[in-house]
N, C-alpha and C positions, 0 to 999 in steps of 0.2 A: 757324667753325661757331657759336660762342657768340653772336657779333654777329648772325648771320643769324637765330638762334632768337629773340634779343631783338627784332629788327626785326619778326619775324612777330607776336609778342605786342603790339608797339606798334601795328602796323597793325590788328590785331584790335580793340584797345581803341578806336582812332579810328573804326573801322567801326561799333562798337556805339554810340559817343558821338554819331555823326551821325544816329542815329535809325533805323538798319536794323532790320528785323523778324527778323533772324537770331537763332536761339536756340542758345546753346552746348549741344552734346550732341545736337542734333536729327539729326545725321548719323551717330550711333553705331549700329552694328549690335548692339543690345542682345541679340538672340537668340543671336548667335554668341558674344559675350563671356560671357554667363551660362552657356551650355552648356559652354564651356571650363572655367569655374569648377566647375560641377557635376561634370564628369568628373574633374577634378583632385582634388576632395575626396571622390570616391566616394559621392556623395549619390544615392540611388535616384530621388527625385523632389522637386521643389520648385516653388513659384510665386513670382513677383516682381511687385510693383506699384510704379510711379513716378508721382508727381504733381508738377507745377510750375506755378505761377501759376494754380492752380485747374483745370488741365486734366490729365486722365490721359494720360500719354504712353506708358505701357506697362503691361500687366497680362496675364500669360500663364504657362503652366506648362512644365516640362521633365522629361525622364526618364519615370518610370512611377509609377503609384499604388502599386504593390507590386513589389519587385525580382523580375525574371524574368518579369513579365507585361507585356502590350502597352498597356494603357490609360494614356494620358498625362494628367497634370494640366493644368489651365488656370486661368483667373482665377476660376472658380467652385468649384474644388476645396477641400474642407474640411480644415483642419488645426487642431490645438490651438494657440491663441495663448498659453496658459498665463499667465505673469505680466503680459503686456500687458493682461490683464483689470484690473489694478490702476488703470489710468488711467480706466476706466469707473466704478470705485467712487468715486474722488476727484471725478470730474465729477458723479456723483450727489449727493455732498455739496454741491458748488457750487450745484446747483439748489435744494437744501434751504436753504442759506444765503441765497440770493436771495429765497426765499419767506418768510424770517424764522422758519423752523421749527427752526433749529439754528444754533449758532455753531461756527467752527473750534476755538475754545478752550473749548468746553463740556467739563467733566470726563466721562470715560467712565462713571463710576459714577452720574451723573445718569440714565443710561438703562439701565445694566446694574449693578444694585446688587451682584451676585455677583462682579463683576470684581475679581481680585486678581493681583498680581505678587509678586515676591520680597521686597518690603518694604511694610508697611501704609501708610507715608507716601507712597511712590511710587504705590501703588494709588489713593490719593485724588487725586493731582496729575495723573495721565495724562489728556491731552485727546485729542479727536478728531484734532487736528493731529499730536500725537505718534504716534498709531497709523499715520498715513499717510506718515510720513517716517523711520521706522526709527531712532528715538532713545530708546527706552524703557529701554535698558540690557541688552537680550538680544543674544546673539551671532548672527552670520549663520547662518541656517538652523536655529538651535537650536530644539528642540521640534518639528521637522517629523516626527519619528518618531511623534508623537501622532496626527496626522491621516493619515499616508501609508497608503493602501489600507485605511483604517479605516471601520468601520460606525458610528462615533460621529456624532452630530449636530454641527452647528457650535457650538451652545451647550455641548455636552459637551466639545468641544475647548477652548473658552474657559475653562471651569470648571477645567481642568487647568493653565492657564497659570501659576498661582502656584508650581508645582513646577519650572518651567524655570529653570535656574541663571542668576544675574546674571553678565554679562560685563564691564560697565563702568558707571560712574556714570550715573544718570538724566540725559538730555540732554547727555551729555558724550562722545558717540561715535556711530558709525554701525554698526548691526548689522541686516542685512536680515532682516525677520521676517514670514514668511507667517502665523504665528499671529496677529499683530497685525492683519493685513488680514482674517483670518477674524473677528476681534473687530469690526473696522469694519463688516463685513457684518451682524453682529448688531445693532450700533447703528443701522445703516440700516434694518433691519427694524423695530426698536422705534420709531423716529421716524416712518417712513412708513406702517407697517402692512402693508408688502409685503416679501416675501423679496427679497434683493439682485437675483436674476435677474429677478423680475417687475418690479422698479423699473427696471432697466437696459433691459429690453425696452420698457416703456411710455415711458420718457423719451428713449431713444436709438435702439435697434435698429429699432423700428417706424417712428418718424418719419423716420429716415434711409434707410428702405427697404433695410436690410441683410437682405434676404429669405432669405439662405442661413445666417445666423448663428444658432447655437443655444448653449445654456448647460449642456448635460449630454450625456454619452456615451450615456445611455439612449435617446435618440431616433435614434441613428445607424443602427440596424439597418434602418430603413425608408427610408433616404436613399441616393441614388446619388452618384457622384463624390466619394467620401470617401477620403482618403489613408490608407494603412496605416502605422502606426508601425514603426520598425526599430531594432535594436541594431547599432551598428558592429561588424564582425568582420573586421579586417584591411582588405582592399580590397573586401570584400563586406558585406552587411547582412542580418541575420536578422529576418524579420517578427515583430511582437509583436501580441498582442491589445490593444484599447483598454482602459484602466484607468479605473474610475470615480473621480472626484475630487469627489464631491458635497458632502462636508462641508467641503471647502476651496475651494469654488467662488468665493467672493469674493476669494480670493488668486490664482486661476488657472483658472477653469472655462469660459471662453468658447472656442468652436470657430467659426472663421470662414474666410474666403477673401480673396484679395487684392482682388477687386472690391468686396467689402463694406468691407474695412479702408481702402481708399482714400476711401470716403465718410466714414468716421470721421475720418481724418487730414486730409481736405480741410476738414471743418468746424473742426477744431482750428487749421489754418493760417489760417482765416478768422476767427479770434478768437471762436469759439463760434457763428458764424452760418452757416446753410445756407439759401440762398434768402431767404425771408421769415421763417424761423424763427430765433429767438435761443435757444440752448440754455443758455448761461451768459454772464455779462458778461466783457468784456475784462479787467476788474480781477481777476475770479476766475481767468482763465487766466494772467495774469501771476503771480499768487500760486502757482498750481500749478507754474509753470515757474521759480520763484525758489527757490534753494537754501535749504532749512530745516535741513539737516544737511550739513556739509562734511567732506571727507576729503582726505588729502594727495595731491598730484600728484608722481609719481616723475620723476626726471630723464629716464628713458627715455620716459615718456609725454609729457613736455614737448617733447622733440625730435621724437617720432614724429607727434604731432598738431598740428604747426604752432604751437609756442609756447604750448601750453595753460597757463593760469595757475590754474585752479580746477577742482575736482570737487565735485559736490554732488548731493543728492537733494531734489527738490521735494516735491510731493504726488502720488504715483503716477507720477512721471517722474524719470529721471535727467537732470541738467542740467549742462552743461559748455560748452566752446568748441572750435571747430575752425577753425584759420586765421583767428582773429579774429572768428568768427561764433558766435552762440549755437547750441549743438547740444542738442536735447532728444530723449531716446531711452529705450528700454527693450528688454530681451530677455525671453524666456520659455522655460523648459524643462519639457517634459512627457515622460512615459515614451515614448521613441522619437521625439521631435519637438523642434525648436527654432524659435523665432520671433525676429525682430528688427524694430523700428520705429525709424526715425531721421528727425528733422525738423530742417531749418534754417529757422526761422520768418522771418528777415529776407529770405531768398531765396525764400520760398514753395515750398520743396522738401520732399517727403516720400517716403520709401522704406519699403516693407514686404516682408520676405522670410520665407517660410514653408517649412519643410523637414520631410520625413518620416523623418529619422534624427537621432541626437544627435551631429552634427558641427557645430562652431561656425563655419560658413561665413558666417552672416548679417551680422555686424558688419563684417568685413573687406571683404566684397562691397559692403556699404553704403557704405563709404568710397571704394571704387573708383568706384561709381556717382556719388557726390557730386562726386568730383574731375572726372569727365567733364562733369557738368552745370555745374560752376563754371569749367571751363577751366583747371584747375590741372595742373601737371606731375604725371605719373603716378608712383606709388610701387609698390614690389613687395608690394602688399597680399596678393596670392594666396600668394606664397611665405612671407611672414610668418605668415599665418593657418594654412597647412598645417603649418609648423614648430610653431606654438603648439598646434595640435590633436595632432600627433604627440607633443609633449612631455607633454601631458596624459595620453594613453593610456600612454605609457612610464612616467610616474610611477605611475599606478595599477598597472601590471604589476609595477613594482619593489616597491611596497608589498606586493603579494601574494607576490612572490618572497621577500621578507624573512621572511615568515611560513612559507612552505613550506620554506625553507632551515632554519628553526628546528624543523622537525618532528622529534620524537624517536621513533625506531622501537623496537619491542620492549617498550613499557610497557603496563601494564594499569591500569584505573581502580581507585582505592581504595574506591569505593562501587559496589555492583551497580546494574544498571539498575532493579531493583525498588525500591531505596532512593531513588534520585533522582527517581522519578516523583512527581508531585504538583502542587499549585497554588502559583505564585509571583506576588507582587503588587508593582507599582511605583506609588507615589503619582502620578507624572507620567503614566506610560503606561497602567497598568491591569493586567489579569490575563494571565499566560502559564502554560500547563500543559505538563508533560512526561508523556507517556503511552505505553502500549504499544498499537500498532495491528496486530493479527494478527502479532505477533512482531517488528514493526519499531518501534524507539524513535523517537518523533516529538516535535517541539516545536510547540505550537499557540499562536499569538498570538491570543488569544480574540476580540479586536475587529477583527482584520485577517486574514481567512481566506486572503488572497492571499500571506501570508508564512509559511504552514505549511511546515515543512521536516523531512526525515529527519535523525536524529542518528546519525552514525557515529563511532566512537571515533577520536580524533586522537592524543592522547598524554595520559598521566596522567589527570586528571579533566576533560579538555577534549575537546569533541566538534565535529566539523565539521558545518556547516549545509548541507544539500543541498536547496535550494528546490524545492518541487513545481511551482511556476509560474515561467516565465522572468522575470527581474528586469532592469531597465534601469539602475538607479543603482549597483548593486553586484553582485558575483558570489560570490567566496570569502568565507567567514566562519566563525567558531568561537564557541562558548559554553563558558565554564569554570564548573563547579559548585564553588562554594566550600563549605567546611565550617565549622561552629561549633566551640566548645571541646569539645563532646561527640561530635565526629567524625560529625556528622549534616549533611546538605545544608542550606545556609542561604541561599545567594544565587546569582543568575546574573550572570555578567560576560561581556559580548559584545565581540567584536572583528570588525567587518565594515568593512574599509577602503573608504571612499568619501568624497566631498566634499559630500554633501547630506543623507543620512538617518543621523543620528548614534545608532547603537545603543548606543554607550558611555554615553549619557545615561540609559539604562534600568538602573535598580538594583532588580531584582525580588527580593524576600525571600520565602523559603518561608513559606506560611501554613497549609498542610495537605497 
């Protein structure tokens, strides 16, 4: 059996070598395969696009725009691509570099004099390149609480970056920072005179005829064929409203479809050229795809991904290898949606997967698609991915269970609801108030109305947060009211278990 299998691959190799026009993967029933994945993952709706050698070989949708409804997605269906926006930002800087208007290694403070981080010397040294490759010394997702669901402007978010805690030495580690890409968007605005989204539209979206692509949720009400975000709930999914990400747009604000994204990645796979238009130089692209920050490869990853030897982040792209080939990729997470873009530049292969729920189907499905296009032996990607997904949800549930198990019944708060009411202020986050609303104790995140919550007594001086609006990144949470030496409320301490929005970074002190 092994010899026959080997003979089959030998004959196939000879067949290709003799100049046949046969394309590996052309006989794959993509629709059947992807639908099996969607069903196994309990994804309500998704769209998948595949390009090879400059030709779109697949772009279509599966499932439904909203769970329980009949409208099916297609290649024109809109989803949030979230952090896949970052590649548009770095490509924008590549155009400015080519025009001589900026250098990758210009200090950020040359354009944003108010920019500060945890250390004055670091603040002076941070360059545009540093912003775009996650090596300034901040922890992954640290500071996201500042912008999440916030009414702050992008500039106001950047002005609060000095209060984000240091996680490692400057340029001595990798910490994925949305706040630094928001900062990059403000540098882009200062250099070009256009907002990040105006610039991206002018330089890429319009010339590439990405006619369905938009940069804000505010325009979606008048558009058709828009996917609805969902929260996973066991084997079901709960619909969510679209959430505005305007102040964080440069880190993740683009909304697109597979038809449009294939135009974008087709240009990328053609070294910045589309037809007669050159968007950026081949040297720029090689720089964006070259690791600027590296991080360790685990033994498991080395085995799983075909002898992988390095992991890194370029400029707006993750870069590594898969079975001896360069792999350039990125994922994106939005409230109720995930996206994945995976490129094999030497093979001229690109895959884009957009989903309307927060299940991580994209990357593992991407590997399955690439294996079929490369003619590689098939792995159990689906089963691995589902296990990974289930482990993630189980971990979150376990963290919540640890807290509910620690619930102490029969206690009373040492301070009355009248005493703890007032204004609390965090230098990093801003103002938070506790107030009485028609007899109900409420907590109001002043700059983020979508985080308003009821406060119900949990135990001692700790209260449970009951969010008024549905949340996608977290559910259960509590806030403890600390006391000063005079037995008066002094500070808020949050405990909201999740992997993305770190409420524990908020240290709000009573001001009145």
